[in-house]
LOMAR-512327 format. One record per atom (N, C-alpha, C): atom name; x, y, z. Coordinates in Angstrom, 3 decimals. Example, Ala and Ser with C-alpha at 12.3 -4.5 7.8 and 13.67 -1.06 7.14 Angstrom:
REM residues 2
+-------+----------+----------+----------+
: kolba :       c1 :       c2 :       c3 :
+-------+----------+----------+----------+
:     N :   13.190 :   -5.690 :    7.800 :
:    CA :   12.300 :   -4.500 :    7.800 :
:     C :   13.200 :   -3.300 :    7.800 :
:     N :   12.850 :   -2.250 :    7.080 :
:    CA :   13.670 :   -1.060 :    7.140 :
:     C :   12.900 :    0.030 :    7.870 :
+-------+----------+----------+----------+
REM end
This chain:
REM residues 151
+-------+----------+----------+----------+
: kolba :       c1 :       c2 :       c3 :
+-------+----------+----------+----------+
:     N :   -5.547 :  -50.049 :  -46.724 :
:    CA :   -6.430 :  -51.064 :  -46.214 :
:     C :   -7.147 :  -51.734 :  -47.387 :
:     N :   -7.670 :  -52.917 :  -47.156 :
:    CA :   -8.313 :  -53.686 :  -48.219 :
:     C :   -9.781 :  -53.309 :  -48.364 :
:     N :  -10.295 :  -53.424 :  -49.597 :
:    CA :  -11.705 :  -53.159 :  -49.852 :
:     C :  -12.337 :  -54.353 :  -50.560 :
:     N :  -13.654 :  -54.437 :  -50.467 :
:    CA :  -14.444 :  -55.472 :  -51.132 :
:     C :  -15.660 :  -54.785 :  -51.747 :
:     N :  -15.724 :  -54.747 :  -53.065 :
:    CA :  -16.807 :  -54.053 :  -53.772 :
:     C :  -16.953 :  -52.601 :  -53.316 :
:     N :  -15.827 :  -51.934 :  -53.118 :
:    CA :  -15.840 :  -50.531 :  -52.743 :
:     C :  -15.992 :  -50.249 :  -51.258 :
:     N :  -16.312 :  -51.270 :  -50.454 :
:    CA :  -16.434 :  -51.086 :  -49.001 :
:     C :  -15.156 :  -51.551 :  -48.322 :
:     N :  -14.829 :  -50.886 :  -47.220 :
:    CA :  -13.652 :  -51.303 :  -46.461 :
:     C :  -13.839 :  -52.733 :  -45.968 :
:     N :  -12.873 :  -53.565 :  -46.277 :
:    CA :  -12.855 :  -54.945 :  -45.792 :
:     C :  -12.027 :  -55.019 :  -44.514 :
:     N :  -10.953 :  -54.235 :  -44.467 :
:    CA :  -10.112 :  -54.174 :  -43.275 :
:     C :   -9.795 :  -52.715 :  -42.956 :
:     N :   -9.500 :  -52.454 :  -41.693 :
:    CA :   -9.184 :  -51.101 :  -41.245 :
:     C :   -7.851 :  -51.028 :  -40.514 :
:     N :   -7.189 :  -52.164 :  -40.353 :
:    CA :   -5.898 :  -52.202 :  -39.689 :
:     C :   -5.055 :  -53.330 :  -40.240 :
:     N :   -3.751 :  -53.220 :  -40.007 :
:    CA :   -2.869 :  -54.327 :  -40.351 :
:     C :   -1.727 :  -54.368 :  -39.360 :
:     N :   -1.222 :  -55.562 :  -39.163 :
:    CA :   -0.047 :  -55.744 :  -38.314 :
:     C :    0.909 :  -56.683 :  -39.036 :
:     N :    2.154 :  -56.580 :  -38.680 :
:    CA :    3.139 :  -57.533 :  -39.186 :
:     C :    3.058 :  -58.774 :  -38.308 :
:     N :    2.915 :  -59.909 :  -38.948 :
:    CA :    2.916 :  -61.147 :  -38.174 :
:     C :    4.303 :  -61.762 :  -38.186 :
:     N :    4.570 :  -62.568 :  -37.185 :
:    CA :    5.825 :  -63.309 :  -37.081 :
:     C :    5.544 :  -64.761 :  -37.444 :
:     N :    6.459 :  -65.378 :  -38.151 :
:    CA :    6.327 :  -66.807 :  -38.414 :
:     C :    7.578 :  -67.553 :  -37.990 :
:     N :    8.406 :  -66.885 :  -37.195 :
:    CA :    9.676 :  -67.491 :  -36.803 :
:     C :   10.006 :  -67.256 :  -35.326 :
:     N :    8.986 :  -67.266 :  -34.463 :
:    CA :    9.253 :  -67.073 :  -33.035 :
:     C :   10.108 :  -68.224 :  -32.517 :
:     N :   11.062 :  -67.925 :  -31.665 :
:    CA :   12.089 :  -68.881 :  -31.234 :
:     C :   11.524 :  -70.186 :  -30.692 :
:     N :   10.450 :  -70.126 :  -29.904 :
:    CA :    9.927 :  -71.344 :  -29.280 :
:     C :    9.148 :  -72.220 :  -30.254 :
:     N :    8.976 :  -71.777 :  -31.479 :
:    CA :    8.187 :  -72.528 :  -32.462 :
:     C :    8.951 :  -72.692 :  -33.774 :
:     N :   10.179 :  -73.149 :  -33.717 :
:    CA :   11.019 :  -73.273 :  -34.906 :
:     C :   10.737 :  -74.516 :  -35.739 :
:     N :    9.786 :  -75.363 :  -35.331 :
:    CA :    9.532 :  -76.610 :  -36.054 :
:     C :    8.996 :  -76.368 :  -37.456 :
:     N :    8.310 :  -75.284 :  -37.674 :
:    CA :    7.751 :  -74.983 :  -38.993 :
:     C :    7.536 :  -73.485 :  -39.131 :
:     N :    7.567 :  -73.018 :  -40.355 :
:    CA :    7.312 :  -71.601 :  -40.605 :
:     C :    5.886 :  -71.373 :  -41.075 :
:     N :    5.016 :  -72.334 :  -40.874 :
:    CA :    3.638 :  -72.202 :  -41.350 :
:     C :    2.693 :  -71.689 :  -40.275 :
:     N :    3.222 :  -71.091 :  -39.241 :
:    CA :    2.392 :  -70.559 :  -38.163 :
:     C :    2.444 :  -69.041 :  -38.188 :
:     N :    1.303 :  -68.414 :  -37.894 :
:    CA :    1.213 :  -66.958 :  -37.871 :
:     C :    0.995 :  -66.497 :  -36.444 :
:     N :    1.869 :  -65.619 :  -35.964 :
:    CA :    1.751 :  -65.042 :  -34.635 :
:     C :    1.507 :  -63.545 :  -34.789 :
:     N :    0.418 :  -63.061 :  -34.163 :
:    CA :    0.074 :  -61.645 :  -34.274 :
:     C :    0.140 :  -60.982 :  -32.897 :
:     N :    0.389 :  -59.665 :  -32.863 :
:    CA :    0.453 :  -58.957 :  -31.583 :
:     C :   -0.953 :  -58.663 :  -31.054 :
:     N :   -1.159 :  -58.974 :  -29.779 :
:    CA :   -2.468 :  -58.767 :  -29.156 :
:     C :   -2.299 :  -58.159 :  -27.769 :
:     N :   -3.405 :  -57.675 :  -27.243 :
:    CA :   -3.516 :  -57.281 :  -25.836 :
:     C :   -4.745 :  -57.999 :  -25.306 :
:     N :   -4.651 :  -58.534 :  -24.109 :
:    CA :   -5.743 :  -59.310 :  -23.523 :
:     C :   -6.323 :  -58.546 :  -22.344 :
:     N :   -7.603 :  -58.192 :  -22.458 :
:    CA :   -8.281 :  -57.484 :  -21.376 :
:     C :   -7.529 :  -56.232 :  -20.987 :
:     N :   -7.379 :  -56.035 :  -19.675 :
:    CA :   -6.677 :  -54.867 :  -19.149 :
:     C :   -5.243 :  -55.177 :  -18.745 :
:     N :   -4.725 :  -56.339 :  -19.157 :
:    CA :   -3.356 :  -56.686 :  -18.789 :
:     C :   -2.374 :  -55.700 :  -19.413 :
:     N :   -1.357 :  -55.302 :  -18.657 :
:    CA :   -0.351 :  -54.416 :  -19.242 :
:     C :    0.527 :  -55.201 :  -20.218 :
:     N :    0.986 :  -54.537 :  -21.233 :
:    CA :    1.911 :  -55.167 :  -22.170 :
:     C :    1.218 :  -55.906 :  -23.297 :
:     N :    1.999 :  -56.149 :  -24.325 :
:    CA :    1.508 :  -56.830 :  -25.510 :
:     C :    2.037 :  -58.259 :  -25.523 :
:     N :    1.295 :  -59.147 :  -26.169 :
:    CA :    1.667 :  -60.555 :  -26.276 :
:     C :    1.604 :  -60.974 :  -27.732 :
:     N :    2.223 :  -62.097 :  -28.043 :
:    CA :    2.092 :  -62.717 :  -29.353 :
:     C :    1.168 :  -63.908 :  -29.211 :
:     N :    0.290 :  -64.089 :  -30.178 :
:    CA :   -0.627 :  -65.229 :  -30.162 :
:     C :   -0.677 :  -65.853 :  -31.551 :
:     N :   -0.752 :  -67.181 :  -31.572 :
:    CA :   -0.837 :  -67.894 :  -32.840 :
:     C :   -2.273 :  -67.892 :  -33.347 :
:     N :   -2.453 :  -67.565 :  -34.615 :
:    CA :   -3.756 :  -67.639 :  -35.269 :
:     C :   -4.008 :  -69.119 :  -35.556 :
:     N :   -5.058 :  -69.676 :  -34.958 :
:    CA :   -5.345 :  -71.110 :  -35.085 :
:     C :   -6.777 :  -71.297 :  -35.569 :
:     N :   -6.954 :  -71.377 :  -36.886 :
:    CA :   -8.297 :  -71.507 :  -37.451 :
:     C :   -8.919 :  -72.867 :  -37.163 :
:     N :   -8.150 :  -73.805 :  -36.642 :
:    CA :   -8.687 :  -75.115 :  -36.290 :
:     C :   -9.133 :  -75.218 :  -34.847 :
:     N :   -8.905 :  -74.184 :  -34.065 :
:    CA :   -9.272 :  -74.204 :  -32.643 :
:     C :  -10.579 :  -73.450 :  -32.424 :
:     N :  -11.480 :  -74.003 :  -31.624 :
:    CA :  -12.742 :  -73.309 :  -31.395 :
:     C :  -12.630 :  -72.125 :  -30.430 :
:     N :  -11.656 :  -72.149 :  -29.546 :
:    CA :  -11.549 :  -71.102 :  -28.524 :
:     C :  -10.123 :  -70.583 :  -28.442 :
:     N :   -9.981 :  -69.428 :  -27.837 :
:    CA :   -8.664 :  -68.919 :  -27.485 :
:     C :   -8.203 :  -69.657 :  -26.230 :
:     N :   -6.926 :  -69.936 :  -26.166 :
:    CA :   -6.332 :  -70.509 :  -24.959 :
:     C :   -5.034 :  -69.753 :  -24.711 :
:     N :   -4.854 :  -69.305 :  -23.468 :
:    CA :   -3.691 :  -68.514 :  -23.117 :
:     C :   -2.788 :  -69.296 :  -22.170 :
:     N :   -1.524 :  -68.885 :  -22.107 :
:    CA :   -0.568 :  -69.525 :  -21.210 :
:     C :   -1.013 :  -69.373 :  -19.758 :
:     N :   -0.528 :  -70.280 :  -18.918 :
:    CA :   -0.913 :  -70.311 :  -17.506 :
:     C :   -0.642 :  -68.974 :  -16.813 :
:     N :    0.480 :  -68.327 :  -17.136 :
:    CA :    0.823 :  -67.052 :  -16.505 :
:     C :   -0.202 :  -65.970 :  -16.846 :
:     N :   -0.697 :  -65.992 :  -18.070 :
:    CA :   -1.704 :  -65.018 :  -18.493 :
:     C :   -3.009 :  -65.271 :  -17.747 :
:     N :   -3.422 :  -66.540 :  -17.679 :
:    CA :   -4.656 :  -66.885 :  -16.965 :
:     C :   -4.570 :  -66.484 :  -15.501 :
:     N :   -3.410 :  -66.705 :  -14.904 :
:    CA :   -3.218 :  -66.335 :  -13.494 :
:     C :   -3.324 :  -64.822 :  -13.318 :
:     N :   -2.707 :  -64.063 :  -14.219 :
:    CA :   -2.768 :  -62.601 :  -14.139 :
:     C :   -4.191 :  -62.085 :  -14.343 :
:     N :   -4.972 :  -62.765 :  -15.184 :
:    CA :   -6.360 :  -62.367 :  -15.417 :
:     C :   -7.250 :  -62.684 :  -14.220 :
:     N :   -6.861 :  -63.688 :  -13.434 :
:    CA :   -7.637 :  -64.059 :  -12.255 :
:     C :   -8.799 :  -64.994 :  -12.520 :
:     N :   -8.892 :  -65.545 :  -13.725 :
:    CA :   -9.969 :  -66.493 :  -14.032 :
:     C :   -9.577 :  -67.883 :  -13.554 :
:     N :  -10.581 :  -68.648 :  -13.123 :
:    CA :  -10.343 :  -69.992 :  -12.592 :
:     C :  -11.233 :  -71.005 :  -13.299 :
:     N :  -10.795 :  -72.241 :  -13.265 :
:    CA :  -11.601 :  -73.354 :  -13.764 :
:     C :  -12.801 :  -73.545 :  -12.851 :
:     N :  -13.979 :  -73.751 :  -13.430 :
:    CA :  -15.203 :  -73.987 :  -12.666 :
:     C :  -15.837 :  -75.275 :  -13.175 :
:     N :  -15.785 :  -76.357 :  -12.385 :
:    CA :  -16.313 :  -77.644 :  -12.849 :
:     C :  -17.802 :  -77.606 :  -13.178 :
:     N :  -18.542 :  -76.645 :  -12.661 :
:    CA :  -19.976 :  -76.549 :  -12.945 :
:     C :  -20.240 :  -76.139 :  -14.396 :
:     N :  -19.256 :  -75.519 :  -15.034 :
:    CA :  -19.418 :  -75.047 :  -16.416 :
:     C :  -18.346 :  -75.627 :  -17.338 :
:     N :  -17.943 :  -76.861 :  -17.086 :
:    CA :  -16.853 :  -77.501 :  -17.796 :
:     C :  -17.287 :  -77.996 :  -19.175 :
:     N :  -16.423 :  -77.792 :  -20.183 :
:    CA :  -16.637 :  -78.371 :  -21.511 :
:     C :  -15.353 :  -79.090 :  -21.933 :
:     N :  -15.471 :  -80.167 :  -22.725 :
:    CA :  -14.276 :  -80.863 :  -23.219 :
:     C :  -13.776 :  -80.228 :  -24.520 :
:     N :  -12.477 :  -80.310 :  -24.750 :
:    CA :  -11.881 :  -79.796 :  -25.978 :
:     C :  -10.751 :  -80.728 :  -26.396 :
:     N :  -10.824 :  -81.227 :  -27.619 :
:    CA :   -9.776 :  -82.088 :  -28.162 :
:     C :   -8.685 :  -81.210 :  -28.761 :
:     N :   -7.432 :  -81.414 :  -28.329 :
:    CA :   -6.298 :  -80.637 :  -28.826 :
:     C :   -5.205 :  -81.591 :  -29.293 :
:     N :   -4.163 :  -81.044 :  -29.873 :
:    CA :   -3.037 :  -81.881 :  -30.297 :
:     C :   -2.305 :  -82.488 :  -29.106 :
:     N :   -2.553 :  -81.964 :  -27.918 :
:    CA :   -1.972 :  -82.516 :  -26.693 :
:     C :   -2.942 :  -83.451 :  -25.987 :
:     N :   -4.045 :  -83.779 :  -26.632 :
:    CA :   -5.052 :  -84.653 :  -26.037 :
:     C :   -6.266 :  -83.871 :  -25.570 :
:     N :   -7.155 :  -84.565 :  -24.902 :
:    CA :   -8.393 :  -83.962 :  -24.413 :
:     C :   -8.116 :  -83.118 :  -23.175 :
:     N :   -8.611 :  -81.883 :  -23.189 :
:    CA :   -8.549 :  -81.053 :  -21.986 :
:     C :   -9.968 :  -80.628 :  -21.646 :
:     N :  -10.180 :  -80.354 :  -20.384 :
:    CA :  -11.467 :  -79.859 :  -19.914 :
:     C :  -11.244 :  -78.430 :  -19.434 :
:     N :  -12.207 :  -77.575 :  -19.758 :
:    CA :  -12.026 :  -76.192 :  -19.371 :
:     C :  -13.336 :  -75.465 :  -19.193 :
:     N :  -13.223 :  -74.274 :  -18.655 :
:    CA :  -14.366 :  -73.396 :  -18.432 :
:     C :  -14.267 :  -72.222 :  -19.401 :
:     N :  -15.314 :  -71.975 :  -20.207 :
:    CA :  -15.266 :  -70.832 :  -21.123 :
:     C :  -15.553 :  -69.513 :  -20.399 :
:     N :  -14.868 :  -68.477 :  -20.819 :
:    CA :  -15.059 :  -67.118 :  -20.307 :
:     C :  -15.004 :  -66.159 :  -21.490 :
:     N :  -15.494 :  -64.949 :  -21.297 :
:    CA :  -15.450 :  -63.925 :  -22.344 :
:     C :  -14.562 :  -62.780 :  -21.878 :
:     N :  -13.727 :  -62.298 :  -22.794 :
:    CA :  -12.845 :  -61.177 :  -22.495 :
:     C :  -12.629 :  -60.379 :  -23.776 :
:     N :  -12.235 :  -59.127 :  -23.631 :
:    CA :  -11.893 :  -58.321 :  -24.802 :
:     C :  -10.452 :  -58.608 :  -25.197 :
:     N :  -10.284 :  -59.023 :  -26.441 :
:    CA :   -8.969 :  -59.259 :  -27.015 :
:     C :   -8.772 :  -58.188 :  -28.088 :
:     N :   -7.639 :  -57.507 :  -28.055 :
:    CA :   -7.366 :  -56.451 :  -29.026 :
:     C :   -6.246 :  -56.887 :  -29.959 :
:     N :   -6.529 :  -56.881 :  -31.263 :
:    CA :   -5.498 :  -57.109 :  -32.274 :
:     C :   -4.830 :  -55.758 :  -32.499 :
:     N :   -3.518 :  -55.710 :  -32.314 :
:    CA :   -2.792 :  -54.438 :  -32.337 :
:     C :   -2.303 :  -54.105 :  -33.746 :
:     N :   -2.612 :  -52.908 :  -34.200 :
:    CA :   -2.272 :  -52.476 :  -35.559 :
:     C :   -0.919 :  -51.784 :  -35.610 :
:     N :   -0.147 :  -52.093 :  -36.654 :
:    CA :    1.036 :  -51.308 :  -36.997 :
:     C :    0.632 :  -50.135 :  -37.885 :
:     N :   -0.436 :  -50.334 :  -38.656 :
:    CA :   -1.014 :  -49.282 :  -39.496 :
:     C :   -2.526 :  -49.357 :  -39.365 :
:     N :   -3.190 :  -48.210 :  -39.395 :
:    CA :   -4.641 :  -48.193 :  -39.270 :
:     C :   -5.073 :  -48.327 :  -37.823 :
:     N :   -6.230 :  -48.947 :  -37.620 :
:    CA :   -6.841 :  -49.032 :  -36.295 :
:     C :   -6.709 :  -50.418 :  -35.681 :
:     N :   -6.335 :  -50.455 :  -34.398 :
:    CA :   -6.390 :  -51.709 :  -33.649 :
:     C :   -7.852 :  -52.112 :  -33.521 :
:     N :   -8.096 :  -53.391 :  -33.260 :
:    CA :   -9.466 :  -53.901 :  -33.228 :
:     C :   -9.717 :  -54.675 :  -31.939 :
:     N :  -10.681 :  -54.195 :  -31.137 :
:    CA :  -11.083 :  -54.880 :  -29.902 :
:     C :  -12.272 :  -55.784 :  -30.210 :
:     N :  -12.177 :  -57.046 :  -29.805 :
:    CA :  -13.199 :  -58.055 :  -30.089 :
:     C :  -13.522 :  -58.813 :  -28.804 :
:     N :  -14.816 :  -58.975 :  -28.511 :
:    CA :  -15.214 :  -59.845 :  -27.407 :
:     C :  -14.922 :  -61.283 :  -27.834 :
:     N :  -14.109 :  -61.979 :  -27.063 :
:    CA :  -13.621 :  -63.299 :  -27.446 :
:     C :  -13.880 :  -64.322 :  -26.351 :
:     N :  -14.120 :  -65.548 :  -26.779 :
:    CA :  -14.296 :  -66.649 :  -25.828 :
:     C :  -12.949 :  -67.336 :  -25.645 :
:     N :  -12.549 :  -67.507 :  -24.396 :
:    CA :  -11.327 :  -68.258 :  -24.120 :
:     C :  -11.638 :  -69.329 :  -23.094 :
:     N :  -10.777 :  -70.315 :  -23.054 :
:    CA :  -10.987 :  -71.470 :  -22.195 :
:     C :   -9.941 :  -71.489 :  -21.093 :
:     N :  -10.379 :  -71.692 :  -19.849 :
:    CA :   -9.471 :  -71.892 :  -18.727 :
:     C :   -9.413 :  -73.393 :  -18.471 :
:     N :   -8.301 :  -74.059 :  -18.819 :
:    CA :   -8.213 :  -75.504 :  -18.629 :
:     C :   -8.201 :  -75.903 :  -17.157 :
:     N :   -8.765 :  -77.084 :  -16.897 :
:    CA :   -8.710 :  -77.656 :  -15.549 :
:     C :   -7.254 :  -77.902 :  -15.174 :
:     N :   -6.523 :  -78.527 :  -16.077 :
:    CA :   -5.089 :  -78.773 :  -15.906 :
:     C :   -4.415 :  -78.389 :  -17.216 :
:     N :   -3.431 :  -77.528 :  -17.150 :
:    CA :   -2.711 :  -77.113 :  -18.351 :
:     C :   -1.690 :  -78.188 :  -18.700 :
:     N :   -1.748 :  -78.752 :  -19.921 :
:    CA :   -0.742 :  -79.750 :  -20.312 :
:     C :    0.665 :  -79.161 :  -20.219 :
:     N :    1.628 :  -79.986 :  -19.762 :
:    CA :    3.010 :  -79.507 :  -19.592 :
:     C :    3.606 :  -79.006 :  -20.903 :
:     N :    3.200 :  -79.609 :  -22.016 :
:    CA :    3.754 :  -79.234 :  -23.319 :
:     C :    3.152 :  -77.944 :  -23.868 :
:     N :    2.152 :  -77.391 :  -23.181 :
:    CA :    1.448 :  -76.217 :  -23.707 :
:     C :    2.329 :  -74.986 :  -23.616 :
:     N :    2.625 :  -74.391 :  -24.742 :
:    CA :    3.407 :  -73.157 :  -24.783 :
:     C :    2.732 :  -72.194 :  -25.738 :
:     N :    2.616 :  -70.960 :  -25.354 :
:    CA :    2.088 :  -69.944 :  -26.246 :
:     C :    0.630 :  -69.627 :  -26.015 :
:     N :    0.190 :  -68.594 :  -26.693 :
:    CA :   -1.196 :  -68.137 :  -26.664 :
:     C :   -1.798 :  -68.411 :  -28.034 :
:     N :   -3.053 :  -68.840 :  -28.058 :
:    CA :   -3.706 :  -69.245 :  -29.296 :
:     C :   -5.026 :  -68.506 :  -29.458 :
:     N :   -5.271 :  -67.998 :  -30.660 :
:    CA :   -6.533 :  -67.341 :  -30.980 :
:     C :   -7.355 :  -68.320 :  -31.797 :
:     N :   -8.499 :  -68.727 :  -31.257 :
:    CA :   -9.348 :  -69.711 :  -31.914 :
:     C :  -10.338 :  -69.096 :  -32.883 :
:     N :  -10.868 :  -69.953 :  -33.748 :
:    CA :  -11.763 :  -69.488 :  -34.802 :
:     C :  -13.146 :  -69.112 :  -34.273 :
:     N :  -13.882 :  -70.093 :  -33.720 :
:    CA :  -15.285 :  -69.858 :  -33.337 :
:     C :  -15.410 :  -68.814 :  -32.234 :
:     N :  -14.473 :  -68.769 :  -31.331 :
:    CA :  -14.569 :  -67.842 :  -30.218 :
:     C :  -14.004 :  -66.466 :  -30.474 :
:     N :  -13.342 :  -66.283 :  -31.641 :
:    CA :  -12.719 :  -64.983 :  -31.887 :
:     C :  -12.605 :  -64.654 :  -33.372 :
:     N :  -11.856 :  -65.433 :  -34.125 :
:    CA :  -11.540 :  -65.090 :  -35.511 :
:     C :  -12.766 :  -64.922 :  -36.400 :
:     N :  -13.824 :  -65.689 :  -36.142 :
:    CA :  -15.019 :  -65.569 :  -36.988 :
:     C :  -15.782 :  -64.273 :  -36.738 :
:     N :  -15.365 :  -63.502 :  -35.756 :
:    CA :  -16.076 :  -62.278 :  -35.397 :
:     C :  -15.559 :  -61.034 :  -36.112 :
:     N :  -14.549 :  -61.206 :  -36.974 :
:    CA :  -14.051 :  -60.070 :  -37.747 :
:     C :  -13.478 :  -60.557 :  -39.074 :
:     N :  -13.296 :  -59.615 :  -39.998 :
:    CA :  -12.700 :  -59.927 :  -41.300 :
:     C :  -11.187 :  -59.962 :  -41.152 :
:     N :  -10.548 :  -60.883 :  -41.862 :
:    CA :   -9.089 :  -60.871 :  -41.877 :
:     C :   -8.572 :  -61.468 :  -43.174 :
:     N :   -7.361 :  -61.075 :  -43.523 :
:    CA :   -6.682 :  -61.580 :  -44.712 :
:     C :   -5.189 :  -61.592 :  -44.422 :
:     N :   -4.476 :  -62.480 :  -45.096 :
:    CA :   -3.041 :  -62.640 :  -44.884 :
:     C :   -2.303 :  -62.341 :  -46.186 :
:     N :   -1.246 :  -61.534 :  -46.094 :
:    CA :   -0.362 :  -61.279 :  -47.234 :
:     C :    1.004 :  -61.859 :  -46.885 :
:     N :    1.282 :  -63.112 :  -47.296 :
:    CA :    2.535 :  -63.751 :  -46.919 :
:     C :    3.768 :  -63.133 :  -47.577 :
:     N :    3.596 :  -62.375 :  -48.650 :
:    CA :    4.753 :  -61.753 :  -49.297 :
:     C :    5.342 :  -60.635 :  -48.438 :
:     N :    4.517 :  -60.071 :  -47.535 :
:    CA :    4.969 :  -58.974 :  -46.672 :
:     C :    4.815 :  -59.278 :  -45.189 :
:     N :    4.330 :  -60.478 :  -44.863 :
:    CA :    4.013 :  -60.837 :  -43.472 :
:     C :    3.007 :  -59.855 :  -42.865 :
:     N :    1.985 :  -59.510 :  -43.634 :
:    CA :    0.918 :  -58.633 :  -43.163 :
:     C :   -0.313 :  -59.458 :  -42.814 :
:     N :   -0.914 :  -59.131 :  -41.676 :
:    CA :   -2.208 :  -59.669 :  -41.258 :
:     C :   -3.157 :  -58.481 :  -41.260 :
:     N :   -4.075 :  -58.448 :  -42.219 :
:    CA :   -5.069 :  -57.376 :  -42.336 :
:     C :   -6.303 :  -57.768 :  -41.526 :
:     N :   -6.972 :  -56.790 :  -40.907 :
:    CA :   -8.155 :  -57.110 :  -40.102 :
:     C :   -9.088 :  -55.913 :  -40.021 :
:     N :  -10.350 :  -56.182 :  -39.706 :
:    CA :  -11.334 :  -55.122 :  -39.537 :
:     C :  -12.688 :  -55.682 :  -39.156 :
:     N :  -13.569 :  -54.789 :  -38.708 :
:    CA :  -14.936 :  -55.186 :  -38.361 :
:     C :  -15.679 :  -55.585 :  -39.622 :
:     N :  -16.692 :  -56.426 :  -39.450 :
:    CA :  -17.564 :  -56.738 :  -40.576 :
:     C :  -18.251 :  -55.459 :  -41.022 :
:     N :  -18.394 :  -55.254 :  -42.347 :
:    CA :  -19.123 :  -54.068 :  -42.818 :
:     C :  -20.577 :  -54.119 :  -42.358 :
:     N :  -21.167 :  -52.949 :  -42.174 :
:    CA :  -22.588 :  -52.896 :  -41.811 :
:     C :  -23.407 :  -53.487 :  -42.946 :
:     N :  -24.377 :  -54.327 :  -42.592 :
:    CA :  -25.222 :  -54.938 :  -43.628 :
:     C :  -26.663 :  -54.582 :  -43.410 :
+-------+----------+----------+----------+
REM end
């Protein structure tokens, strides 16, 4: 695991994928293994440091049972245009191949209408990634992660 000034910086690592079949347009995307809430099975999600929230595929949202609520709607600009959604909080677990998996309370958005072009699960920065330490080793396809050290 990685250290910073003698303190653990990360406590787990997973192998990321950059060549998932549905995303062959570029190899500059990182997909990491996750578990969402109490859903059975593991999923792949793209690390998206430009996105404020996590957004999951329609099938995942349906399985979670969360719904769009116009009373708590916020707008979000995406590469597919403006979408409106309702924010919710759920535990997202980054799954480790070595070390410890990491459970993080994460904000995700339930869109009012899911764009037809939307494919995949996305982990956003403000709602998830900023809540833990992470580093990428592209020579080995390693995604290192861990809780912030106690300060």
